[in-house]
Biotite code that builds the C-alpha atoms (Angstrom):
import biotite.structure as struc

atoms = struc.array([
    struc.Atom([-13.189, -26.177, 26.787], chain_id="A", res_id=1, res_name="MET", atom_name="CA", element="C"),
    struc.Atom([-10.530, -23.943, 28.197], chain_id="A", res_id=2, res_name="ARG", atom_name="CA", element="C"),
    struc.Atom([-8.235, -24.783, 25.444], chain_id="A", res_id=3, res_name="ALA", atom_name="CA", element="C"),
    struc.Atom([-11.504, -23.354, 22.981], chain_id="A", res_id=4, res_name="VAL", atom_name="CA", element="C"),
    struc.Atom([-11.489, -19.795, 25.573], chain_id="A", res_id=5, res_name="LEU", atom_name="CA", element="C"),
    struc.Atom([-7.868, -19.660, 25.582], chain_id="A", res_id=6, res_name="LYS", atom_name="CA", element="C"),
    struc.Atom([-8.578, -19.646, 21.396], chain_id="A", res_id=7, res_name="GLY", atom_name="CA", element="C"),
    struc.Atom([-11.122, -17.398, 21.480], chain_id="A", res_id=8, res_name="LEU", atom_name="CA", element="C"),
    struc.Atom([-9.999, -14.943, 23.971], chain_id="A", res_id=9, res_name="LEU", atom_name="CA", element="C"),
    struc.Atom([-6.483, -14.578, 21.329], chain_id="A", res_id=10, res_name="SER", atom_name="CA", element="C"),
    struc.Atom([-8.820, -13.876, 18.599], chain_id="A", res_id=11, res_name="VAL", atom_name="CA", element="C"),
    struc.Atom([-10.218, -11.425, 20.063], chain_id="A", res_id=12, res_name="SER", atom_name="CA", element="C"),
    struc.Atom([-6.923, -9.133, 21.604], chain_id="A", res_id=13, res_name="VAL", atom_name="CA", element="C"),
    struc.Atom([-6.218, -9.784, 17.718], chain_id="A", res_id=14, res_name="VAL", atom_name="CA", element="C"),
    struc.Atom([-9.009, -8.406, 16.563], chain_id="A", res_id=15, res_name="CYS", atom_name="CA", element="C"),
    struc.Atom([-8.818, -5.258, 19.051], chain_id="A", res_id=16, res_name="LEU", atom_name="CA", element="C"),
    struc.Atom([-5.454, -4.778, 18.927], chain_id="A", res_id=17, res_name="VAL", atom_name="CA", element="C"),
    struc.Atom([-6.337, -4.296, 14.629], chain_id="A", res_id=18, res_name="SER", atom_name="CA", element="C"),
    struc.Atom([-9.358, -2.143, 15.055], chain_id="A", res_id=19, res_name="SER", atom_name="CA", element="C"),
    struc.Atom([-7.783, 0.180, 17.386], chain_id="A", res_id=20, res_name="LEU", atom_name="CA", element="C"),
    struc.Atom([-4.739, 0.394, 15.211], chain_id="A", res_id=21, res_name="ALA", atom_name="CA", element="C"),
    struc.Atom([-7.014, 0.800, 12.062], chain_id="A", res_id=22, res_name="GLU", atom_name="CA", element="C"),
    struc.Atom([-8.962, 3.333, 14.334], chain_id="A", res_id=23, res_name="SER", atom_name="CA", element="C"),
    struc.Atom([-5.679, 5.632, 14.962], chain_id="A", res_id=24, res_name="ALA", atom_name="CA", element="C"),
    struc.Atom([-5.988, 8.714, 13.940], chain_id="A", res_id=25, res_name="GLY", atom_name="CA", element="C"),
    struc.Atom([-3.221, 10.675, 11.949], chain_id="A", res_id=26, res_name="ALA", atom_name="CA", element="C"),
    struc.Atom([-0.353, 11.989, 13.363], chain_id="A", res_id=27, res_name="PRO", atom_name="CA", element="C"),
    struc.Atom([-1.195, 15.965, 14.359], chain_id="A", res_id=28, res_name="SER", atom_name="CA", element="C"),
    struc.Atom([2.653, 16.304, 12.779], chain_id="A", res_id=29, res_name="GLN", atom_name="CA", element="C"),
    struc.Atom([1.168, 15.086, 8.991], chain_id="A", res_id=30, res_name="LEU", atom_name="CA", element="C"),
    struc.Atom([-2.010, 17.091, 8.955], chain_id="A", res_id=31, res_name="LEU", atom_name="CA", element="C"),
    struc.Atom([-2.705, 18.819, 5.933], chain_id="A", res_id=32, res_name="ASN", atom_name="CA", element="C"),
    struc.Atom([0.688, 17.244, 4.579], chain_id="A", res_id=33, res_name="LYS", atom_name="CA", element="C"),
    struc.Atom([1.051, 15.020, 1.281], chain_id="A", res_id=34, res_name="THR", atom_name="CA", element="C"),
    struc.Atom([2.925, 12.003, 1.695], chain_id="A", res_id=35, res_name="VAL", atom_name="CA", element="C"),
    struc.Atom([4.410, 10.616, -1.843], chain_id="A", res_id=36, res_name="ARG", atom_name="CA", element="C"),
    struc.Atom([5.887, 6.998, -1.851], chain_id="A", res_id=37, res_name="LEU", atom_name="CA", element="C"),
    struc.Atom([7.541, 5.976, -4.944], chain_id="A", res_id=38, res_name="VAL", atom_name="CA", element="C"),
    struc.Atom([9.323, 2.569, -5.890], chain_id="A", res_id=39, res_name="TRP", atom_name="CA", element="C"),
    struc.Atom([10.075, 0.148, -8.538], chain_id="A", res_id=40, res_name="GLN", atom_name="CA", element="C"),
    struc.Atom([9.238, -3.699, -9.560], chain_id="A", res_id=41, res_name="THR", atom_name="CA", element="C"),
    struc.Atom([10.970, -5.023, -11.786], chain_id="A", res_id=42, res_name="SER", atom_name="CA", element="C"),
    struc.Atom([11.143, -9.178, -12.886], chain_id="A", res_id=43, res_name="GLY", atom_name="CA", element="C"),
    struc.Atom([8.855, -11.700, -15.500], chain_id="A", res_id=44, res_name="THR", atom_name="CA", element="C"),
    struc.Atom([5.631, -12.417, -15.381], chain_id="A", res_id=45, res_name="SER", atom_name="CA", element="C"),
    struc.Atom([3.253, -14.804, -17.749], chain_id="A", res_id=46, res_name="ARG", atom_name="CA", element="C"),
    struc.Atom([0.421, -13.156, -19.256], chain_id="A", res_id=47, res_name="ASP", atom_name="CA", element="C"),
    struc.Atom([-2.767, -14.274, -20.311], chain_id="A", res_id=48, res_name="PRO", atom_name="CA", element="C"),
    struc.Atom([-1.543, -16.304, -23.531], chain_id="A", res_id=49, res_name="ASP", atom_name="CA", element="C"),
    struc.Atom([1.250, -17.844, -21.451], chain_id="A", res_id=50, res_name="GLY", atom_name="CA", element="C"),
    struc.Atom([4.392, -16.050, -22.715], chain_id="A", res_id=51, res_name="LYS", atom_name="CA", element="C"),
    struc.Atom([7.072, -14.918, -20.294], chain_id="A", res_id=52, res_name="SER", atom_name="CA", element="C"),
    struc.Atom([7.074, -10.961, -20.281], chain_id="A", res_id=53, res_name="ILE", atom_name="CA", element="C"),
    struc.Atom([10.182, -9.050, -18.302], chain_id="A", res_id=54, res_name="GLY", atom_name="CA", element="C"),
    struc.Atom([8.871, -6.169, -16.684], chain_id="A", res_id=55, res_name="PHE", atom_name="CA", element="C"),
    struc.Atom([10.005, -3.291, -14.952], chain_id="A", res_id=56, res_name="ASN", atom_name="CA", element="C"),
    struc.Atom([7.494, -0.764, -13.494], chain_id="A", res_id=57, res_name="ASN", atom_name="CA", element="C"),
    struc.Atom([7.124, 2.034, -11.158], chain_id="A", res_id=58, res_name="THR", atom_name="CA", element="C"),
    struc.Atom([4.632, 2.612, -8.695], chain_id="A", res_id=59, res_name="ASN", atom_name="CA", element="C"),
    struc.Atom([3.966, 5.546, -6.951], chain_id="A", res_id=60, res_name="THR", atom_name="CA", element="C"),
    struc.Atom([1.152, 6.027, -4.184], chain_id="A", res_id=61, res_name="ARG", atom_name="CA", element="C"),
    struc.Atom([0.094, 9.816, -3.392], chain_id="A", res_id=62, res_name="THR", atom_name="CA", element="C"),
    struc.Atom([-1.110, 10.662, 0.275], chain_id="A", res_id=63, res_name="ILE", atom_name="CA", element="C"),
    struc.Atom([-2.937, 13.658, 1.163], chain_id="A", res_id=64, res_name="TYR", atom_name="CA", element="C"),
    struc.Atom([-3.911, 14.372, 5.333], chain_id="A", res_id=65, res_name="ILE", atom_name="CA", element="C"),
    struc.Atom([-6.594, 16.362, 5.829], chain_id="A", res_id=66, res_name="SER", atom_name="CA", element="C"),
    struc.Atom([-6.722, 18.682, 8.359], chain_id="A", res_id=67, res_name="SER", atom_name="CA", element="C"),
    struc.Atom([-9.038, 16.300, 9.488], chain_id="A", res_id=68, res_name="ALA", atom_name="CA", element="C"),
    struc.Atom([-7.043, 13.652, 9.882], chain_id="A", res_id=69, res_name="GLY", atom_name="CA", element="C"),
    struc.Atom([-8.530, 11.505, 7.207], chain_id="A", res_id=70, res_name="ARG", atom_name="CA", element="C"),
    struc.Atom([-5.993, 10.160, 4.038], chain_id="A", res_id=71, res_name="PRO", atom_name="CA", element="C"),
    struc.Atom([-6.938, 10.252, 0.343], chain_id="A", res_id=72, res_name="PHE", atom_name="CA", element="C"),
    struc.Atom([-4.436, 7.921, -1.589], chain_id="A", res_id=73, res_name="VAL", atom_name="CA", element="C"),
    struc.Atom([-3.786, 7.991, -5.116], chain_id="A", res_id=74, res_name="ARG", atom_name="CA", element="C"),
    struc.Atom([-2.242, 5.006, -6.514], chain_id="A", res_id=75, res_name="ALA", atom_name="CA", element="C"),
    struc.Atom([-0.390, 4.594, -9.619], chain_id="A", res_id=76, res_name="GLU", atom_name="CA", element="C"),
    struc.Atom([1.601, 2.267, -11.815], chain_id="A", res_id=77, res_name="VAL", atom_name="CA", element="C"),
    struc.Atom([3.305, 3.302, -14.952], chain_id="A", res_id=78, res_name="ALA", atom_name="CA", element="C"),
    struc.Atom([5.519, 0.651, -17.126], chain_id="A", res_id=79, res_name="GLY", atom_name="CA", element="C"),
    struc.Atom([6.140, -0.232, -21.054], chain_id="A", res_id=80, res_name="PHE", atom_name="CA", element="C"),
    struc.Atom([4.461, 3.430, -21.923], chain_id="A", res_id=81, res_name="ARG", atom_name="CA", element="C"),
    struc.Atom([1.194, 2.485, -19.992], chain_id="A", res_id=82, res_name="ARG", atom_name="CA", element="C"),
    struc.Atom([0.230, 3.526, -17.196], chain_id="A", res_id=83, res_name="SER", atom_name="CA", element="C"),
    struc.Atom([-3.020, 3.029, -14.608], chain_id="A", res_id=84, res_name="ARG", atom_name="CA", element="C"),
    struc.Atom([-4.199, 5.298, -11.496], chain_id="A", res_id=85, res_name="SER", atom_name="CA", element="C"),
    struc.Atom([-7.277, 5.228, -9.285], chain_id="A", res_id=86, res_name="GLY", atom_name="CA", element="C"),
    struc.Atom([-8.273, 7.067, -6.323], chain_id="A", res_id=87, res_name="ASP", atom_name="CA", element="C"),
    struc.Atom([-9.153, 5.845, -2.837], chain_id="A", res_id=88, res_name="ARG", atom_name="CA", element="C"),
    struc.Atom([-11.330, 8.260, -0.215], chain_id="A", res_id=89, res_name="ASP", atom_name="CA", element="C"),
    struc.Atom([-10.623, 8.393, 3.555], chain_id="A", res_id=90, res_name="PRO", atom_name="CA", element="C"),
    struc.Atom([-13.547, 5.576, 3.599], chain_id="A", res_id=91, res_name="GLN", atom_name="CA", element="C"),
    struc.Atom([-11.802, 2.874, 2.185], chain_id="A", res_id=92, res_name="THR", atom_name="CA", element="C"),
    struc.Atom([-11.279, -0.341, 4.165], chain_id="A", res_id=93, res_name="THR", atom_name="CA", element="C"),
    struc.Atom([-10.847, -2.632, 1.144], chain_id="A", res_id=94, res_name="SER", atom_name="CA", element="C"),
    struc.Atom([-7.604, -3.292, -0.690], chain_id="A", res_id=95, res_name="SER", atom_name="CA", element="C"),
    struc.Atom([-5.904, -0.033, -0.829], chain_id="A", res_id=96, res_name="GLY", atom_name="CA", element="C"),
    struc.Atom([-6.577, 1.903, 2.003], chain_id="A", res_id=97, res_name="GLY", atom_name="CA", element="C"),
    struc.Atom([-4.095, 3.190, 4.568], chain_id="A", res_id=98, res_name="VAL", atom_name="CA", element="C"),
    struc.Atom([-4.245, 3.545, 8.546], chain_id="A", res_id=99, res_name="HIS", atom_name="CA", element="C"),
    struc.Atom([-1.380, 4.854, 10.776], chain_id="A", res_id=100, res_name="PHE", atom_name="CA", element="C"),
    struc.Atom([-0.063, 2.980, 13.198], chain_id="A", res_id=101, res_name="GLU", atom_name="CA", element="C"),
    struc.Atom([2.019, 5.339, 15.729], chain_id="A", res_id=102, res_name="GLY", atom_name="CA", element="C"),
    struc.Atom([4.823, 7.047, 13.721], chain_id="A", res_id=103, res_name="ASN", atom_name="CA", element="C"),
    struc.Atom([3.884, 4.588, 10.396], chain_id="A", res_id=104, res_name="ARG", atom_name="CA", element="C"),
    struc.Atom([1.335, 4.760, 7.664], chain_id="A", res_id=105, res_name="LEU", atom_name="CA", element="C"),
    struc.Atom([0.677, 1.490, 6.215], chain_id="A", res_id=106, res_name="VAL", atom_name="CA", element="C"),
    struc.Atom([-1.759, 0.450, 3.538], chain_id="A", res_id=107, res_name="GLY", atom_name="CA", element="C"),
    struc.Atom([-2.646, -3.153, 2.159], chain_id="A", res_id=108, res_name="VAL", atom_name="CA", element="C"),
    struc.Atom([-3.307, -3.743, -1.354], chain_id="A", res_id=109, res_name="GLU", atom_name="CA", element="C"),
    struc.Atom([-4.780, -6.877, -2.465], chain_id="A", res_id=110, res_name="THR", atom_name="CA", element="C"),
    struc.Atom([-4.327, -8.997, -5.744], chain_id="A", res_id=111, res_name="PHE", atom_name="CA", element="C"),
    struc.Atom([-6.260, -11.548, -7.389], chain_id="A", res_id=112, res_name="GLN", atom_name="CA", element="C"),
    struc.Atom([-3.666, -13.306, -5.751], chain_id="A", res_id=113, res_name="SER", atom_name="CA", element="C"),
    struc.Atom([-1.284, -12.605, -3.057], chain_id="A", res_id=114, res_name="GLY", atom_name="CA", element="C"),
    struc.Atom([-1.104, -8.890, -1.573], chain_id="A", res_id=115, res_name="ALA", atom_name="CA", element="C"),
    struc.Atom([1.388, -6.058, -1.051], chain_id="A", res_id=116, res_name="ARG", atom_name="CA", element="C"),
    struc.Atom([1.730, -3.850, 2.274], chain_id="A", res_id=117, res_name="GLN", atom_name="CA", element="C"),
    struc.Atom([3.983, -0.687, 1.978], chain_id="A", res_id=118, res_name="PHE", atom_name="CA", element="C"),
    struc.Atom([4.568, 0.897, 5.099], chain_id="A", res_id=119, res_name="SER", atom_name="CA", element="C"),
    struc.Atom([6.140, 4.168, 5.590], chain_id="A", res_id=120, res_name="ALA", atom_name="CA", element="C"),
    struc.Atom([8.055, 5.038, 8.719], chain_id="A", res_id=121, res_name="THR", atom_name="CA", element="C"),
    struc.Atom([8.638, 8.833, 9.840], chain_id="A", res_id=122, res_name="PHE", atom_name="CA", element="C"),
    struc.Atom([11.260, 10.025, 12.096], chain_id="A", res_id=123, res_name="ASP", atom_name="CA", element="C"),
    struc.Atom([10.485, 11.582, 15.619], chain_id="A", res_id=124, res_name="SER", atom_name="CA", element="C"),
    struc.Atom([9.640, 15.006, 13.890], chain_id="A", res_id=125, res_name="ASN", atom_name="CA", element="C"),
    struc.Atom([7.423, 13.664, 10.878], chain_id="A", res_id=126, res_name="PHE", atom_name="CA", element="C"),
    struc.Atom([10.194, 16.116, 8.980], chain_id="A", res_id=127, res_name="SER", atom_name="CA", element="C"),
    struc.Atom([11.487, 12.607, 7.204], chain_id="A", res_id=128, res_name="SER", atom_name="CA", element="C"),
    struc.Atom([10.341, 8.993, 6.319], chain_id="A", res_id=129, res_name="CYS", atom_name="CA", element="C"),
    struc.Atom([11.738, 5.753, 5.004], chain_id="A", res_id=130, res_name="THR", atom_name="CA", element="C"),
    struc.Atom([9.355, 3.031, 2.919], chain_id="A", res_id=131, res_name="LEU", atom_name="CA", element="C"),
    struc.Atom([8.918, -0.552, 2.997], chain_id="A", res_id=132, res_name="THR", atom_name="CA", element="C"),
    struc.Atom([7.362, -2.920, 0.639], chain_id="A", res_id=133, res_name="ILE", atom_name="CA", element="C"),
    struc.Atom([6.656, -6.283, 0.790], chain_id="A", res_id=134, res_name="ILE", atom_name="CA", element="C"),
    struc.Atom([5.100, -8.564, -1.528], chain_id="A", res_id=135, res_name="ASP", atom_name="CA", element="C"),
    struc.Atom([3.582, -11.720, -0.229], chain_id="A", res_id=136, res_name="ALA", atom_name="CA", element="C"),
    struc.Atom([1.453, -15.249, -1.640], chain_id="A", res_id=137, res_name="LYS", atom_name="CA", element="C"),
    struc.Atom([0.068, -17.555, -0.192], chain_id="A", res_id=138, res_name="SER", atom_name="CA", element="C"),
    struc.Atom([2.011, -21.189, 0.054], chain_id="A", res_id=139, res_name="GLY", atom_name="CA", element="C"),
    struc.Atom([3.080, -22.473, -3.378], chain_id="A", res_id=140, res_name="GLY", atom_name="CA", element="C"),
    struc.Atom([0.889, -19.976, -4.966], chain_id="A", res_id=141, res_name="ASP", atom_name="CA", element="C"),
    struc.Atom([2.303, -17.359, -7.284], chain_id="A", res_id=142, res_name="LYS", atom_name="CA", element="C"),
    struc.Atom([1.584, -13.844, -7.159], chain_id="A", res_id=143, res_name="ILE", atom_name="CA", element="C"),
    struc.Atom([-1.283, -12.842, -9.608], chain_id="A", res_id=144, res_name="ARG", atom_name="CA", element="C"),
    struc.Atom([-2.162, -8.905, -10.580], chain_id="A", res_id=145, res_name="ARG", atom_name="CA", element="C"),
    struc.Atom([-3.118, -6.703, -12.845], chain_id="A", res_id=146, res_name="ARG", atom_name="CA", element="C"),
    struc.Atom([-0.666, -4.493, -14.751], chain_id="A", res_id=147, res_name="GLY", atom_name="CA", element="C"),
    struc.Atom([-0.257, -1.312, -16.025], chain_id="A", res_id=148, res_name="PRO", atom_name="CA", element="C"),
    struc.Atom([-2.165, -2.145, -19.365], chain_id="A", res_id=149, res_name="ASP", atom_name="CA", element="C"),
    struc.Atom([-5.010, -3.576, -17.110], chain_id="A", res_id=150, res_name="GLY", atom_name="CA", element="C"),
    struc.Atom([-4.397, -7.366, -17.951], chain_id="A", res_id=151, res_name="ARG", atom_name="CA", element="C"),
    struc.Atom([-4.343, -10.418, -15.707], chain_id="A", res_id=152, res_name="MET", atom_name="CA", element="C"),
    struc.Atom([-0.224, -11.680, -14.906], chain_id="A", res_id=153, res_name="TYR", atom_name="CA", element="C"),
    struc.Atom([1.287, -14.283, -13.297], chain_id="A", res_id=154, res_name="GLU", atom_name="CA", element="C"),
    struc.Atom([4.413, -12.871, -11.531], chain_id="A", res_id=155, res_name="ILE", atom_name="CA", element="C"),
    struc.Atom([7.440, -15.538, -11.849], chain_id="A", res_id=156, res_name="ASP", atom_name="CA", element="C"),
    struc.Atom([9.683, -13.363, -10.283], chain_id="A", res_id=157, res_name="SER", atom_name="CA", element="C"),
    struc.Atom([9.859, -9.356, -8.525], chain_id="A", res_id=158, res_name="SER", atom_name="CA", element="C"),
    struc.Atom([12.442, -7.666, -7.317], chain_id="A", res_id=159, res_name="THR", atom_name="CA", element="C"),
    struc.Atom([11.434, -4.157, -5.278], chain_id="A", res_id=160, res_name="THR", atom_name="CA", element="C"),
    struc.Atom([14.115, -1.745, -5.499], chain_id="A", res_id=161, res_name="SER", atom_name="CA", element="C"),
    struc.Atom([14.757, 2.429, -4.843], chain_id="A", res_id=162, res_name="SER", atom_name="CA", element="C"),
    struc.Atom([12.205, 2.660, -2.650], chain_id="A", res_id=163, res_name="PRO", atom_name="CA", element="C"),
    struc.Atom([11.383, 6.572, -1.317], chain_id="A", res_id=164, res_name="SER", atom_name="CA", element="C"),
    struc.Atom([9.040, 8.533, 0.400], chain_id="A", res_id=165, res_name="CYS", atom_name="CA", element="C"),
    struc.Atom([8.835, 11.910, 1.160], chain_id="A", res_id=166, res_name="SER", atom_name="CA", element="C"),
    struc.Atom([6.281, 15.066, 2.752], chain_id="A", res_id=167, res_name="ILE", atom_name="CA", element="C"),
    struc.Atom([5.428, 18.110, 1.703], chain_id="A", res_id=168, res_name="GLN", atom_name="CA", element="C"),
    struc.Atom([2.838, 20.374, 2.916], chain_id="A", res_id=169, res_name="SER", atom_name="CA", element="C"),
    struc.Atom([-0.376, 20.960, 1.825], chain_id="A", res_id=170, res_name="GLY", atom_name="CA", element="C"),
    struc.Atom([-2.658, 19.052, -0.130], chain_id="A", res_id=171, res_name="ASN", atom_name="CA", element="C"),
    struc.Atom([-0.802, 17.936, -3.417], chain_id="A", res_id=172, res_name="ALA", atom_name="CA", element="C"),
    struc.Atom([-4.601, 17.214, -4.943], chain_id="A", res_id=173, res_name="PHE", atom_name="CA", element="C"),
    struc.Atom([-5.408, 20.761, -4.866], chain_id="A", res_id=174, res_name="ALA", atom_name="CA", element="C"),
    struc.Atom([-6.538, 22.346, -8.025], chain_id="A", res_id=175, res_name="GLY", atom_name="CA", element="C"),
    struc.Atom([-6.626, 18.428, -9.870], chain_id="A", res_id=176, res_name="GLN", atom_name="CA", element="C"),
    struc.Atom([-9.830, 17.182, -11.436], chain_id="A", res_id=177, res_name="GLN", atom_name="CA", element="C"),
])
């Protein structure tokens, strides 16, 4: 019984910490600012027909933090003369949403198999940031995700490079339809 209670307490603490982190609002220094995250992914994959294909994609996440502290996210991926993008509003809690953990902006994207976490860490003045990207898979499974062409690929190898993070004043989406 004691072990069960200890386990339940541990799960409760993890849930509480996760809830607090997700409910933490945007730092005031980032209100009405746009954070732009860019990185490259390259490697080899298999297309739906099983053919081995090399890839080199540019990934961009543009995140506007409103004056109310709500983050709006645009995710873009481009490679092999194809690109796709999608927007996520502040209510997004599933894949592609972002939240703040102190001086970090954290986003998680789930794939058909595997996931990615991107994390922008801000300096003490919130005037610059650094970007970290982690792609992960479960056990011996391979990552399966959509390419810029919308088709599903199984990733044989993948490398992330050239992460960059920048901050600008104002709404990068203003005036865009």
